[in-house]
C-alpha positions in Angstrom: -44.6 -39.5 73.9 -44.5 -40.5 77.6 -43.0 -37.1 78.7 -45.4 -35.2 81.1 -45.7 -32.1 78.9 -46.7 -34.4 75.9 -49.4 -36.1 77.9 -50.7 -32.7 79.4 -50.8 -31.2 75.9 -53.0 -34.2 74.8 -55.4 -33.6 77.7 -56.1 -30.0 76.9 -58.9 -29.0 74.5 -57.0 -26.5 72.5 -59.8 -26.0 69.9 -62.2 -25.0 72.8 -59.6 -22.6 74.2 -59.4 -21.0 70.7 -63.1 -20.8 70.3 -63.7 -19.3 73.9 -60.9 -16.7 73.3 -62.2 -15.8 69.9 -65.6 -15.3 71.3 -64.1 -12.8 73.9 -62.1 -10.7 71.4 -63.1 -7.2 70.8 -62.4 -5.1 67.7 -59.0 -3.6 67.7 -57.6 -6.0 70.2 -54.6 -8.1 69.0 -55.4 -11.8 68.4 -54.9 -14.2 71.4 -54.6 -17.9 70.7 -54.0 -21.2 72.2 -50.3 -20.8 71.4 -50.1 -17.7 73.8 -52.1 -19.5 76.4 -49.7 -22.5 76.2 -46.7 -20.2 76.4 -48.2 -18.5 79.5 -48.9 -21.9 81.1 -45.4 -23.1 80.7 -43.8 -19.9 81.9 -45.8 -20.0 85.2 -45.8 -23.9 85.7 -41.9 -23.8 85.6 -41.6 -20.3 87.3 -39.4 -18.8 84.6 -38.6 -15.2 83.9 -39.5 -13.8 80.5 -35.9 -14.2 79.2 -35.4 -17.5 80.8 -38.6 -18.8 79.3 -37.7 -17.7 75.8 -34.3 -19.3 76.0 -35.7 -22.6 77.4 -38.5 -22.7 74.7 -35.8 -22.5 72.0 -33.9 -25.4 73.4 -36.7 -27.7 74.8 -38.5 -29.8 72.2 -41.2 -30.7 74.8 -41.9 -27.0 75.4 -42.3 -26.6 71.7 -44.5 -29.6 71.3 -46.7 -28.4 74.2 -47.3 -25.2 72.3 -48.3 -27.0 69.0 -45.1 -26.9 67.1 -44.7 -29.9 64.6 -41.0 -29.3 63.8 -38.2 -28.1 66.1 -37.8 -24.3 65.9 -34.8 -22.4 66.4 -36.5 -19.0 66.8 -39.0 -18.0 69.4 -42.4 -17.5 67.7 -43.3 -14.1 69.2 -41.5 -10.9 70.0 -39.9 -11.2 73.5 -41.8 -8.0 74.6 -45.2 -9.8 73.9 
């Protein structure tokens, strides 16, 4: 629980992010949630390509924890094209 991504995840108000995004959604637009924001943040913090990010997310429990996973996942949570 001392890892930097675990600590950073604890400082972000994910519920607020969800509520703000929900308020901005327009009819017909796909849902955007805190998970996608978390994925976007990690990708850019670590300067990873799309494919590199997907591979790292699958292998890195701290990436998964940061994006709200409670159990280790073996499959990326979205289509890679998303």
